[in-house]
C-alpha positions as CSV (number, residue, x, y, z in Angstrom):
1,X,-26.8,-23.5,-16.5
2,X,-25.0,-22.1,-13.4
3,X,-27.7,-23.5,-11.1
4,X,-27.7,-26.9,-12.9
5,X,-23.9,-27.1,-12.7
6,X,-23.9,-26.4,-8.9
7,X,-26.7,-28.9,-8.5
8,X,-24.8,-31.5,-10.4
9,X,-21.8,-31.0,-8.1
10,X,-24.0,-31.5,-5.0
11,X,-25.6,-34.6,-6.4
12,X,-22.3,-36.1,-7.3
13,X,-21.2,-35.6,-3.7
14,X,-24.4,-37.2,-2.4
15,X,-24.0,-40.2,-4.7
16,X,-20.3,-40.6,-3.7
17,X,-21.1,-40.4,0.1
18,X,-24.1,-42.7,-0.3
19,X,-22.0,-45.3,-2.1
20,X,-19.5,-45.1,0.7
21,X,-22.2,-45.6,3.3
22,X,-23.5,-48.7,1.5
23,X,-20.0,-50.1,1.2
24,X,-19.4,-49.6,4.9
25,X,-22.7,-51.3,5.8
26,X,-21.8,-54.2,3.6
27,X,-18.4,-54.6,5.1
28,X,-19.7,-54.4,8.7
29,X,-22.5,-56.9,8.2
30,X,-20.7,-60.2,7.3
31,X,-18.6,-60.4,10.6
32,X,-21.7,-59.9,12.6
33,X,-23.6,-62.4,10.7
34,X,-20.8,-64.9,11.1
35,X,-20.7,-64.4,14.8
36,X,-24.4,-64.8,15.0
37,X,-24.2,-68.2,13.2
38,X,-21.5,-69.3,15.6
39,X,-23.7,-68.4,18.6
40,X,-26.5,-70.4,16.9
41,X,-24.3,-73.4,16.7
42,X,-23.3,-73.1,20.4
43,X,-26.9,-72.7,21.4
44,X,-28.0,-76.0,19.7
45,X,-26.4,-78.4,22.2
46,X,-27.6,-76.3,25.0
47,X,-31.2,-76.6,23.6
48,X,-30.8,-80.4,23.5
49,X,-29.5,-80.4,27.1
50,X,-32.5,-78.3,28.3
51,X,-34.9,-80.8,26.6
52,X,-33.0,-83.7,28.4
53,X,-33.2,-82.0,31.7
54,X,-36.9,-81.4,31.2
55,X,-37.4,-85.1,30.5
56,X,-35.3,-86.0,33.6
57,X,-37.5,-83.6,35.7
58,X,-40.7,-85.2,34.4
59,X,-39.4,-88.7,35.2
60,X,-38.4,-87.6,38.7
61,X,-41.8,-86.0,39.2
62,X,-43.5,-89.1,38.0
63,X,-41.6,-91.2,40.5
64,X,-42.7,-88.8,43.3
65,X,-46.4,-89.4,42.6
66,X,-46.8,-92.9,44.2
67,X,-44.5,-91.8,47.0
68,X,-46.7,-88.8,47.7
69,X,-49.7,-91.1,47.9
70,X,-47.8,-93.2,50.5
71,X,-47.0,-90.0,52.5
72,X,-50.6,-88.9,52.4
73,X,-51.7,-92.4,53.6
74,X,-49.1,-92.2,56.4
75,X,-50.5,-88.8,57.5
76,X,-54.0,-90.3,57.6
77,X,-52.9,-93.4,59.6
78,X,-50.3,-91.9,61.9
79,X,-50.7,-88.1,62.3
80,X,-53.2,-85.9,64.0
81,X,-54.9,-88.5,66.2
82,X,-54.0,-90.8,69.2
83,X,-52.4,-94.1,68.3
84,X,-51.2,-97.0,70.4
85,X,-47.6,-97.8,71.2
86,X,-47.7,-100.7,68.7
87,X,-49.1,-98.4,66.0
88,X,-46.6,-95.8,66.8
89,X,-43.8,-98.3,66.3
90,X,-45.2,-99.3,62.9
91,X,-45.7,-95.7,61.9
92,X,-42.1,-95.0,62.8
93,X,-40.9,-97.9,60.6
94,X,-43.0,-96.7,57.8
95,X,-41.7,-93.2,58.1
96,X,-38.1,-94.4,57.9
97,X,-38.9,-96.3,54.7
98,X,-40.6,-93.3,53.2
99,X,-37.7,-91.1,54.1
100,X,-35.2,-93.5,52.5
101,X,-37.4,-93.7,49.4
102,X,-37.8,-89.9,49.2
103,X,-34.1,-88.9,49.8
104,X,-32.7,-89.9,46.4
105,X,-35.7,-88.3,44.6
106,X,-35.1,-85.1,46.5
107,X,-31.4,-85.2,45.7
108,X,-32.1,-85.9,42.0
109,X,-34.5,-82.9,42.0
110,X,-31.7,-80.6,43.3
111,X,-29.2,-81.9,40.8
112,X,-31.6,-81.3,37.9
113,X,-32.4,-77.8,39.1
114,X,-28.7,-76.9,39.5
115,X,-27.8,-78.2,36.1
116,X,-30.8,-76.4,34.5
117,X,-29.8,-73.1,36.2
118,X,-26.3,-73.4,34.8
119,X,-27.5,-74.3,31.3
120,X,-30.1,-71.6,31.2
121,X,-27.5,-69.0,32.2
122,X,-25.3,-70.0,29.2
123,X,-28.3,-70.1,26.9
124,X,-29.6,-66.7,28.1
125,X,-26.1,-65.1,27.6
126,X,-26.0,-66.5,24.0
127,X,-29.5,-65.4,23.3
128,X,-28.7,-61.9,24.6
129,X,-25.7,-61.6,22.4
130,X,-27.5,-63.0,19.4
131,X,-30.3,-60.5,19.8
132,X,-27.8,-57.6,20.1
133,X,-26.2,-58.7,16.8
134,X,-29.7,-59.0,15.2
135,X,-30.5,-55.4,16.2
136,X,-27.1,-54.2,14.9
137,X,-27.7,-56.1,11.6
138,X,-31.2,-54.5,11.4
139,X,-29.7,-51.1,11.9
140,X,-27.1,-51.7,9.2
141,X,-29.7,-52.8,6.8
142,X,-31.7,-49.6,7.5
143,X,-28.5,-47.6,6.9
144,X,-27.8,-49.4,3.7
145,X,-31.4,-49.0,2.4
146,X,-31.4,-45.3,3.3
147,X,-28.1,-44.8,1.5
148,X,-29.2,-46.8,-1.5
149,X,-32.3,-44.6,-1.8
150,X,-30.2,-41.5,-1.7
151,X,-27.8,-42.9,-4.2
152,X,-30.5,-43.9,-6.6
153,X,-32.3,-40.6,-6.3
154,X,-29.0,-38.7,-6.8
155,X,-27.9,-40.7,-9.8
156,X,-31.3,-40.5,-11.4
157,X,-31.4,-36.7,-11.0
158,X,-27.8,-36.5,-12.3
159,X,-28.8,-38.3,-15.4
160,X,-31.8,-36.0,-15.9
161,X,-29.6,-32.9,-15.4
162,X,-26.9,-34.1,-17.8
163,X,-29.5,-34.6,-20.5
164,X,-30.8,-31.1,-19.9
165,X,-27.2,-29.6,-19.9
166,X,-26.3,-31.6,-23.0
167,X,-29.3,-30.2,-24.8
168,X,-28.5,-26.7,-23.6
169,X,-24.9,-26.9,-24.8
170,X,-26.0,-28.4,-28.1
171,X,-28.8,-25.9,-28.9
172,X,-28.6,-22.8,-26.8
173,X,-25.7,-20.7,-27.7
174,X,-26.1,-18.0,-25.2
175,X,-23.0,-16.5,-23.5
176,X,-24.0,-18.0,-20.2
177,X,-24.5,-21.4,-21.7
178,X,-21.3,-21.2,-23.6
179,X,-19.4,-20.3,-20.4
180,X,-20.5,-23.5,-18.8
181,X,-20.4,-25.7,-21.8
182,X,-16.6,-25.4,-21.7
183,X,-16.7,-27.2,-18.4
184,X,-18.9,-30.1,-19.6
185,X,-18.1,-33.0,-21.8
186,X,-20.4,-33.8,-24.7
187,X,-22.1,-36.5,-22.6
188,X,-23.0,-33.9,-20.0
189,X,-20.4,-34.8,-17.4
190,X,-18.4,-32.0,-15.8
191,X,-14.6,-32.1,-16.3
192,X,-13.8,-31.4,-12.6
193,X,-15.9,-34.2,-11.1
194,X,-14.2,-37.5,-10.1
195,X,-15.9,-40.5,-11.6
196,X,-18.4,-42.5,-9.5
197,X,-17.5,-46.2,-8.9
198,X,-18.1,-48.1,-12.2
199,X,-20.4,-50.7,-10.7
200,X,-23.8,-50.3,-9.0
201,X,-23.8,-50.7,-5.2
202,X,-23.8,-54.4,-4.2
203,X,-26.8,-55.8,-2.4
204,X,-26.8,-55.7,1.4
205,X,-24.5,-58.5,2.6
206,X,-26.4,-59.7,5.6
207,X,-28.9,-62.1,4.2
208,X,-29.4,-65.3,6.3
209,X,-30.0,-67.2,3.1
């Protein structure tokens, strides 16, 4: 009876501490989940912007294809071999036309790359913070699950011990048993133990559903 009484005290402490750990995990999770959802909302327009820039880049690259063909033809006609003065003048005019055609495409390419760099910087920062929150939520869930397992094991063992102690006080009238029976209510609960919370621990409050 003495051993069971001490064990009941220890289990009650474990159950109380475990319940507190579950409560703290549940209280810490919702703000992190809320922040995570806010970052998701901020990431959505950035994702759309990235898709738009990818489309703009593809359009600009497509416009460069015929121009590159013209440049290769100019190289074949005008570079790497002797040409007459008349041909040189024609090649010069063609080069000027090609440069005027190429300049806005090059400028557009630089603009797209600059915008894409800025957007990706914002997107990466959001993604990094979101992943940090996700790791923290995963850790909180693990803490909750471990505390819930301790709570369930402790309360289950407490129930078993109370039944044994109730039976001992009811049927075994030894001096040792009687000495401890005075500390125990008829349902097997010790007088000196504060009550556990009346409700079972709530489920972990970080579900994305």
